[in-house]
Structures are given as C-alpha cells and as structure tokens.
C-alpha positions as CSV (number, residue, x, y, z in Angstrom):
1,X,111.2,118.9,98.7
2,X,108.1,117.2,97.5
3,X,108.1,115.4,94.2
4,X,105.4,114.4,91.8
5,X,104.1,111.9,94.3
6,X,103.3,114.8,96.7
7,X,100.1,115.4,94.8
8,X,96.8,113.9,96.2
9,X,96.8,110.2,96.4
10,X,94.0,108.1,95.0
11,X,91.9,106.6,97.7
12,X,91.5,102.8,97.6
13,X,89.8,100.3,95.3
14,X,87.6,97.4,96.2
15,X,86.4,94.4,94.1
16,X,84.3,91.3,94.7
17,X,82.8,88.5,92.7
18,X,80.1,85.8,93.5
19,X,80.5,82.9,91.1
20,X,77.4,81.4,89.5
21,X,79.1,79.9,86.4
22,X,81.1,76.8,87.0
23,X,83.9,77.8,84.7
24,X,84.4,81.2,86.2
25,X,87.8,81.7,87.8
26,X,87.1,84.2,90.7
27,X,90.8,84.7,91.5
28,X,91.7,85.6,87.9
29,X,88.7,87.9,87.7
30,X,89.6,89.7,90.9
31,X,93.1,90.1,89.6
32,X,91.9,91.8,86.5
33,X,89.6,94.0,88.5
34,X,92.3,95.1,90.9
35,X,94.6,95.8,88.0
36,X,92.0,98.2,86.6
37,X,91.7,99.9,90.0
38,X,95.5,100.2,90.6
39,X,95.2,104.0,90.1
40,X,93.3,104.2,93.4
41,X,96.1,102.8,95.5
42,X,99.6,101.6,95.0
43,X,100.9,100.9,98.5
44,X,99.5,97.4,99.0
45,X,96.9,95.0,97.7
46,X,95.3,91.7,98.7
47,X,92.6,89.1,98.0
48,X,90.5,86.8,100.1
49,X,89.0,83.7,98.6
50,X,86.0,81.7,99.9
51,X,86.7,78.0,99.3
52,X,83.6,76.1,100.5
53,X,83.2,78.3,103.5
54,X,86.9,78.5,104.4
55,X,88.4,81.9,103.7
56,X,92.0,82.1,102.4
57,X,93.8,85.4,102.2
58,X,96.9,86.9,100.7
59,X,97.9,90.6,101.2
60,X,101.3,92.3,100.8
61,X,102.9,95.7,100.2
62,X,103.3,96.3,96.5
63,X,101.5,96.7,93.2
64,X,99.0,94.1,92.0
65,X,101.4,92.4,89.5
66,X,104.2,92.4,92.1
67,X,102.1,90.7,94.8
68,X,100.1,88.4,92.7
69,X,102.7,86.8,90.4
70,X,101.8,83.8,88.2
71,X,103.2,81.4,90.9
72,X,101.1,83.0,93.6
73,X,97.9,83.0,91.6
74,X,98.4,79.3,90.8
75,X,98.6,78.4,94.5
76,X,95.4,80.2,95.5
77,X,92.2,78.1,95.8
78,X,89.4,78.4,93.2
79,X,86.4,79.1,95.4
80,X,82.9,80.5,94.9
81,X,83.6,84.0,96.1
82,X,86.6,86.4,96.1
83,X,87.1,90.0,97.2
84,X,90.1,92.2,96.6
85,X,91.6,95.5,97.6
86,X,94.3,97.9,96.5
87,X,95.3,100.5,99.1
88,X,96.6,104.0,99.6
89,X,96.8,104.8,103.3
90,X,94.4,107.5,104.5
91,X,94.3,106.2,108.0
92,X,97.2,104.0,109.1
93,X,100.8,103.8,107.8
94,X,102.0,101.7,104.8
95,X,102.6,98.5,106.8
96,X,101.8,95.0,105.8
97,X,99.4,94.7,108.8
98,X,97.3,97.5,107.3
99,X,96.9,95.8,103.9
100,X,93.5,94.6,103.1
101,X,91.2,92.6,103.0
102,X,90.9,92.0,106.7
103,X,89.7,88.6,107.8
104,X,88.0,88.1,111.2
105,X,87.3,84.7,112.6
106,X,84.7,84.5,115.4
107,X,82.4,82.0,117.1
108,X,79.7,82.4,114.4
109,X,82.1,81.9,111.5
110,X,84.4,84.2,109.5
111,X,84.2,87.4,107.6
112,X,86.5,89.2,105.1
113,X,86.2,92.9,104.5
114,X,87.6,95.5,102.1
115,X,87.0,99.2,102.6
116,X,87.4,102.4,100.6
117,X,86.9,105.6,102.5
118,X,87.7,107.1,105.9
119,X,85.8,107.0,109.2
120,X,85.5,110.2,111.1
121,X,84.7,108.5,114.4
122,X,87.3,105.6,114.2
123,X,89.2,106.9,117.2
124,X,86.2,106.8,119.5
125,X,85.0,103.4,118.1
126,X,88.4,101.9,118.6
127,X,88.8,103.2,122.1
128,X,85.4,101.6,123.0
129,X,86.4,98.3,121.5
130,X,89.8,98.3,123.3
131,X,88.2,99.1,126.6
132,X,86.0,96.0,126.0
133,X,89.0,93.8,125.6
134,X,89.4,94.0,121.8
135,X,93.0,93.7,120.5
136,X,93.9,95.4,117.2
137,X,96.6,94.2,114.9
138,X,96.7,97.3,112.6
139,X,96.4,101.0,112.7
140,X,93.7,101.1,110.0
141,X,90.1,102.2,110.5
142,X,89.1,99.2,108.4
143,X,89.8,96.9,111.3
144,X,87.6,99.2,113.4
145,X,84.8,98.6,110.9
146,X,85.4,94.8,110.9
147,X,85.2,94.6,114.7
148,X,82.1,96.8,114.8
149,X,80.3,94.5,112.4
150,X,81.6,91.4,114.2
151,X,80.2,92.7,117.6
152,X,76.8,93.1,116.0
153,X,77.1,89.7,114.3
154,X,77.4,88.0,117.6
155,X,74.0,89.4,118.6
156,X,72.1,89.1,115.3
157,X,70.8,86.3,113.0
158,X,72.7,87.1,109.8
159,X,75.7,89.0,108.5
160,X,73.4,91.5,106.6
161,X,71.5,92.3,109.8
162,X,74.9,92.9,111.5
163,X,75.9,95.3,108.7
164,X,72.5,97.1,108.9
165,X,72.9,97.6,112.7
166,X,76.5,98.7,112.3
167,X,75.9,101.5,109.8
168,X,74.4,104.0,112.2
169,X,77.6,103.5,114.3
170,X,80.0,104.2,111.5
171,X,80.4,107.9,110.6
172,X,82.1,109.2,107.6
173,X,82.9,107.6,104.2
174,X,82.8,103.9,103.5
175,X,82.2,101.7,100.5
176,X,82.5,98.1,101.7
177,X,82.8,94.7,100.2
178,X,82.2,91.9,102.8
179,X,82.4,88.2,102.4
180,X,81.0,85.6,104.8
181,X,81.1,81.8,104.4
182,X,77.9,81.9,102.2
183,X,77.3,85.5,101.2
184,X,78.9,88.5,99.4
185,X,77.8,91.9,100.5
186,X,78.2,95.5,99.2
187,X,77.5,98.4,101.5
188,X,77.8,102.2,100.9
189,X,77.6,105.0,103.5
190,X,74.3,107.0,103.5
191,X,76.1,110.1,102.0
192,X,77.6,108.1,99.1
193,X,81.0,109.7,99.5
194,X,82.8,107.0,97.6
195,X,81.6,105.2,94.5
196,X,80.5,101.5,94.4
197,X,78.8,99.7,91.6
198,X,77.4,96.3,90.6
199,X,78.0,94.3,87.4
200,X,77.4,91.0,85.7
201,X,80.0,88.6,84.3
202,X,77.9,85.9,82.6
203,X,75.6,84.8,85.4
204,X,78.1,85.8,88.1
205,X,77.7,89.0,90.2
206,X,80.5,91.6,90.5
207,X,81.1,94.5,92.8
208,X,83.7,97.2,92.2
209,X,84.7,100.7,93.2
210,X,84.5,101.8,89.5
211,X,82.8,100.6,86.4
212,X,86.1,100.4,84.6
213,X,87.0,97.4,86.7
214,X,83.9,95.6,85.7
215,X,84.7,96.2,82.1
216,X,88.3,95.1,82.5
217,X,87.1,91.8,84.0
218,X,84.9,91.2,80.9
219,X,81.6,92.1,82.7
220,X,78.8,94.5,82.1
221,X,77.9,97.4,84.4
222,X,74.4,97.0,85.9
223,X,73.9,99.9,88.4
224,X,75.5,101.8,91.2
225,X,75.0,100.8,94.8
226,X,72.7,103.5,96.3
227,X,74.0,105.6,99.2
228,X,72.9,103.8,102.4
229,X,72.1,100.6,100.5
230,X,73.2,97.1,101.5
231,X,73.3,94.6,98.6
232,X,73.4,90.8,99.4
233,X,74.5,88.1,96.9
234,X,73.9,84.5,97.8
235,X,72.7,81.2,96.4
236,X,69.2,82.7,96.0
237,X,70.4,85.6,93.9
238,X,70.6,89.4,94.7
239,X,68.6,91.4,97.2
240,X,69.0,94.6,99.0
241,X,68.3,96.5,102.2
242,X,67.5,100.2,101.9
243,X,66.9,101.0,105.6
244,X,69.5,103.8,105.5
245,X,68.7,105.2,102.1
246,X,67.1,108.5,101.4
247,X,69.4,110.9,103.2
248,X,71.1,113.9,101.5
249,X,74.0,112.7,99.3
250,X,77.5,114.0,98.9
251,X,79.7,112.1,96.4
252,X,83.2,113.4,96.5
253,X,83.7,116.0,93.7
254,X,87.3,115.0,93.4
255,X,86.2,111.6,92.0
256,X,85.4,113.5,88.8
257,X,88.3,115.9,88.9
258,X,91.1,113.5,89.7
259,X,90.5,110.2,91.4
260,X,88.4,108.0,89.2
261,X,89.6,106.6,85.8
262,X,88.3,108.6,82.8
263,X,86.6,105.5,81.3
264,X,84.5,105.0,84.4
265,X,80.9,106.1,84.8
266,X,80.2,107.2,88.4
267,X,76.6,107.5,89.7
268,X,75.3,108.3,86.2
269,X,78.1,110.7,85.0
270,X,81.0,109.9,82.6
271,X,84.3,110.9,84.2
272,X,85.8,111.7,80.9
273,X,83.0,114.0,80.0
274,X,83.1,115.7,83.4
275,X,86.7,116.5,82.9
276,X,86.2,117.9,79.4
277,X,83.3,120.0,80.8
278,X,85.6,121.3,83.5
279,X,88.1,122.4,80.8
280,X,85.3,124.1,78.8
281,X,84.1,126.0,81.9
282,X,87.8,127.0,82.5
283,X,87.9,128.5,79.0
284,X,84.8,130.5,79.7
285,X,86.0,131.7,83.1
286,X,89.7,132.3,82.2
287,X,90.1,133.2,78.6
288,X,93.8,133.4,77.6
289,X,95.6,134.6,74.4
290,X,97.8,131.6,73.7
291,X,99.2,129.4,70.9
292,X,98.7,125.9,72.4
293,X,96.8,124.1,75.2
294,X,98.5,121.1,76.9
295,X,97.6,119.0,79.9
296,X,99.5,117.4,82.7
297,X,99.3,113.6,82.4
298,X,97.1,111.9,83.2
299,X,94.0,113.6,84.7
300,X,94.8,117.0,83.3
301,X,94.6,115.8,79.7
302,X,90.8,115.6,79.3
303,X,90.4,119.0,80.9
304,X,93.0,120.5,78.5
305,X,91.1,119.0,75.6
306,X,87.9,120.6,76.8
307,X,89.6,123.9,77.2
308,X,91.0,123.7,73.6
309,X,87.6,122.7,72.1
310,X,85.8,125.6,73.9
311,X,88.5,128.2,73.3
312,X,89.6,127.3,69.8
313,X,93.2,127.2,70.8
314,X,95.0,124.1,69.3
315,X,95.5,121.2,71.6
316,X,99.0,119.7,71.8
317,X,100.8,116.8,73.5
318,X,103.1,118.7,75.9
319,X,104.6,115.9,78.0
320,X,105.7,112.4,77.6
321,X,105.0,110.4,80.8
322,X,107.3,107.6,81.7
323,X,105.0,104.7,82.4
324,X,107.7,102.5,83.8
325,X,108.4,104.5,86.9
326,X,106.1,103.6,89.8
327,X,105.9,104.5,93.5
328,X,108.7,102.1,94.3
329,X,111.2,104.3,92.3
330,X,114.2,104.9,94.6
331,X,115.4,108.4,95.3
332,X,118.6,108.0,97.4
333,X,119.4,111.7,97.9
334,X,117.9,115.2,97.8
335,X,119.1,116.1,94.3
336,X,117.6,112.9,92.9
337,X,114.4,113.5,94.7
338,X,114.2,116.9,93.1
339,X,114.8,115.3,89.7
340,X,111.9,112.9,90.0
341,X,109.6,115.1,87.9
342,X,112.2,115.1,85.1
343,X,112.3,111.3,85.1
344,X,108.5,110.9,85.1
345,X,107.6,113.8,82.8
346,X,109.6,115.0,79.8
347,X,108.4,118.0,77.9
348,X,108.0,117.7,74.1
349,X,109.9,120.8,73.1
350,X,108.5,120.9,69.5
351,X,105.0,121.5,71.0
352,X,106.0,124.4,73.3
353,X,109.1,126.0,71.9
354,X,108.5,129.7,71.1
355,X,104.8,129.5,72.1
356,X,102.4,130.9,74.6
357,X,101.3,127.8,76.5
358,X,98.1,127.2,78.5
359,X,98.9,124.5,81.0
360,X,95.9,122.6,82.5
361,X,96.2,120.4,85.5
362,X,93.5,118.7,87.6
363,X,94.4,120.7,90.8
364,X,97.1,122.5,92.6
365,X,97.5,121.2,96.2
366,X,100.9,121.9,97.6
367,X,102.5,123.6,94.6
368,X,105.9,122.0,94.6
369,X,105.3,119.7,91.7
370,X,103.5,122.4,89.7
371,X,106.5,124.7,90.1
372,X,108.8,122.0,88.7
373,X,106.5,121.3,85.8
374,X,106.4,124.9,84.9
375,X,110.2,125.1,85.0
376,X,110.4,122.2,82.6
377,X,108.2,124.1,80.1
378,X,110.4,127.2,80.5
379,X,113.5,125.2,79.8
380,X,111.8,123.6,76.7
381,X,111.4,127.1,75.3
382,X,107.8,128.2,76.2
383,X,107.6,132.0,76.0
384,X,104.6,132.2,78.3
385,X,103.0,129.7,80.7
386,X,99.4,130.3,81.8
387,X,98.5,127.7,84.5
388,X,94.9,126.7,85.0
389,X,93.4,124.2,87.5
390,X,90.3,122.3,86.6
391,X,89.4,122.4,90.3
392,X,88.8,125.3,92.7
393,X,91.5,126.3,95.2
394,X,92.1,123.4,97.7
395,X,91.7,125.3,100.9
396,X,90.6,122.9,103.6
397,X,91.4,119.3,104.8
398,X,89.4,116.3,103.6
399,X,88.1,114.0,106.3
400,X,86.4,111.5,104.0
401,X,89.3,109.7,102.3
402,X,91.7,112.1,100.5
403,X,95.0,112.3,102.2
404,X,95.0,116.0,103.3
405,X,94.4,116.4,107.1
406,X,95.9,119.9,107.6
407,X,95.9,123.3,105.9
408,X,99.5,124.0,106.6
409,X,100.9,122.6,103.3
410,X,98.1,123.8,101.0
411,X,99.5,126.5,98.9
412,X,96.1,128.2,98.3
413,X,95.3,128.3,102.0
414,X,98.5,130.2,102.8
415,X,99.1,132.5,99.9
416,X,97.2,135.0,97.8
417,X,96.6,134.4,94.1
418,X,99.4,136.8,93.1
419,X,101.8,135.1,95.6
420,X,100.9,131.7,94.2
421,X,101.5,133.0,90.6
422,X,105.0,134.2,91.7
423,X,105.8,130.9,93.5
424,X,104.8,128.8,90.5
425,X,106.6,131.1,88.1
426,X,103.7,131.5,85.7
427,X,102.4,134.4,83.6
428,X,98.8,133.9,84.9
429,X,97.0,131.6,87.2
430,X,93.4,130.6,87.4
431,X,91.1,128.1,89.1
432,X,87.8,126.7,88.1
433,X,85.0,128.3,90.2
434,X,83.0,126.5,92.8
435,X,79.9,127.0,90.7
436,X,81.8,125.5,87.7
437,X,82.9,122.3,89.5
438,X,79.4,121.7,90.7
439,X,78.2,121.5,87.1
440,X,80.9,119.3,85.6
441,X,79.3,115.9,86.4
442,X,76.4,116.0,83.9
443,X,74.0,113.3,84.6
444,X,75.2,112.6,88.2
445,X,72.2,111.6,90.3
446,X,73.9,112.5,93.6
447,X,74.9,115.7,95.3
448,X,78.6,116.6,95.5
449,X,80.8,117.2,98.5
450,X,83.0,120.3,98.0
451,X,84.2,120.6,101.6
452,X,87.9,120.7,100.6
453,X,87.1,123.9,98.6
454,X,84.6,125.6,101.0
455,X,85.3,124.2,104.5
456,X,81.6,123.3,104.7
457,X,81.2,119.6,105.2
458,X,78.1,117.4,104.7
459,X,78.9,115.4,107.9
460,X,80.5,115.9,111.2
461,X,84.3,116.1,111.1
462,X,86.4,114.0,113.5
463,X,87.5,115.2,116.9
464,X,90.9,113.7,116.4
465,X,92.2,114.5,112.9
466,X,95.9,113.4,112.8
467,X,96.4,110.6,110.3
468,X,98.8,109.0,112.8
469,X,96.4,109.0,115.7
470,X,96.5,105.3,116.3
471,X,100.3,105.1,116.1
472,X,100.5,108.1,118.4
473,X,98.1,106.5,120.8
474,X,100.1,103.3,120.8
475,X,103.3,105.2,121.5
476,X,101.8,107.1,124.4
477,X,100.5,103.9,126.0
478,X,104.0,102.5,126.0
479,X,105.6,105.5,127.8
C-alpha cells in the first residue's frame, strides 16, 4: 500500500555562487541555499567547489544536514565558486553514483554540472555516446548532458560556446548550473519547463532553482533566467547568450500547484498567491455547504485559505504535521507502512468534530494517501468530508521531470468521478478546472505546460519512457 510518500515528488534543486567579495564563504552559502531547496529533493545532495581551478566534490545519499555535517563543511576548501544540488530521482535510481553534481575531467580542463529536469531523448543520446566509446558511471540523464557538453567543448573555444552548441541536441526539460575552472554558467531549456533565477549576495552572483534559496542565503533576487538563455559569470562580470530564446514557453503548472515553496516568486508570479487564487477559483467552481475549511499540509494550506476567503466558510487548522519524520523513516512491515500517515499527520479533533469539512489538497494522484487522510477525519468526528483538489485531474504521464511515467496508477485515469468519490470515502469530490489552473499564476510571464492534465505536450515525448530504461539496458547487455 502506498503511503504519504506516494504522492508526487519534488523535482530537484540547483544552486551556485561566484564569489566577488573576499569574505564570502561559498561553501556555507551553498549549504544555506540547498537547505532552502530541500523540498525539491530528499534522496541525495552534493556540492562541487572550485579552488583555484581545481574542482573538489562531495555527494552522498541523504538530506543536506546529514551529508554536510559541521565536520564535513570544515574540511571543504574555500574557493571562488561552488555549485550544489539536492535530488529526487526522475531518471535513474537512488544510488550514490546518481547523486549530483557530476564532475567531468577532460583534456581541456574540468567541468561540474547540476541539473533539474528530465531529458526526453536521453536514451538516444546515451546510446550514441556509448557507441563512440563513452563509459557511463551512473543511470542519470544528467551524465548524458555532461558528456554531450564535453564533446562540444573539445571542438569549441569556450565552455559557453559548448553549452550553446549542445542545447539543440538536448530535448526536454533542463535548468543547469555549470562550473568550469574560471566560469559559472546558468542555462535553461528554450521552453522554460523548470525555474531558474539569478540573485546578488553583496557583490557576489548567485544562481538558484527558486528565489527562496537566494533569500535564505542572505541575497537579493535580481531576475529569472529566460527560457533558452545562457548566463555566464566570470572575472569580467555577468553576460548572457540568447541564441535559443524566443520560442513558445511552457513552465510546469505544477510548480505553482505543488512543487515550489510558497515564499518563492517564479517567473514573475508569487507561488503563495497562486495557491490562494487556486483555492478561490475552487470556491467559485465547487461551492459547498460546510462549517470549516482545512488544508492538507503543506501545499494544500494556501489553497484552503483561498477557498475560505472566497466562500466565507471559516478556515481551520485541521492537521498537525510531524516535522521530525523524513524520507528515511523506517517502515519494517505492511501494517506500519499503512500507519505512516497517522505518524506524519494527526487530525486536530477540536477543529473537525461534529462538523461538515471542506478538505483541500494540492492534487490527487494515486489516491491511497488521500483515502487514508479522509479516514483520519472520519475517526476524528467529521460528519461530512468534501474533498477538493486545487489541480485538475492528473490523467497523463509527465515527461519533463515529475515522477509519473505511466497512467496505470493514476486514480483519475482509471475511474469515473463517482468511482473516485466512493474509493476516497468522501461526500463530494471536485477538481479545479483546466481553465482555472491556467489563471492562478497571476503575473507569470511564461506560458504553462498542462500536459499531465490534457495529454497535449509542448514538446515531443520520449520514445523510451520507462524510468528504469538505463538499468534495463544494462541488464540486457549482461545476458
């Protein structure tokens, strides 16, 4: 049985800093940035530090504070540049070899790379590289990106030229932070599927997946990296290459619904405001006679507040979330796995006892966790539970970073609305409309990708879709 961790997982987070102030500690700054991006990935994390042209790396499975202890941080060199990454696997299994950043050393120097996103042609690119004699040490598409750029670097005059020539070869979603011996580079795919932004920390330059990481490191947000843009930081300052800019854009709508932190601003739109607007639209589309509105922590809370404000139904705190249970929580047997929701979420009975409850969550993907949460409310004394999702029905796979590569486990793809209502055990069930979700990101200057709701994707989907395609390929080659 799936537990609360069977919901969608949160992409990856990237961070980078180019030091221009002598007293700036790039390792500590990257640590703070990764801590702020921990919600985007909890399987592994890593840093690569540029110490006078020599790149030192450390990457391990685990959370940021588990991998980068005080003792570890004290042993890392204090260089001019540093990049960091926290990972949730979208391509490649949770192995140490798949942790990032990747460091490639070649005849023209060295390069470290961290990646958020998912390539749709990684299988084809990897096959081509392997046929040319390339040897891979991981099953991650990030290593494919690193080798693709390295091949171009051997034939070009600069790292930024190599990145520019590689981008037409890379299909799908990628927000990159790249470090060479003398430069720090940010690059974003022409569609802009995943966020990437630039900040300032004193005179130093910072790159991050979300603006919240820049703030957490003590810096100030400057601007977003444009889709298709390459931004270079070196001893001469900042400059950019816009050769691949100007194409139709498609930022993932789920960044606003679920993935990004609510205190971030993504491509001009406040995530917190977007979620409140989603809740308000829900109230207009699905009015309910009820006594209290509650949200499922954490990303359902803002939408529940928006529903309450629009509907006039009082907002209440319905659940206490145990903040001390992480992904490493051990579940030795089936019964304990089923009880995971009870350990992580505890209903506040005083809020729901004897009341008609509107329960708002960011989405309903597979349904198992949602059913357990509803049962908790029933046991706490709720007389009615009206379940509302601040996203439309999740009907199709995502090929651009979210970890759903099949329709078979998506509850909305396999059941009618009435069947879902019965499965979840709720009095009514509603989803935000497609038109509604397109309007939540007020101020966003990009188009939105809604392929997981519609099956209509802004880019070609991969010919090989299994997440384990590289592992399967390796197994077949050994038979």
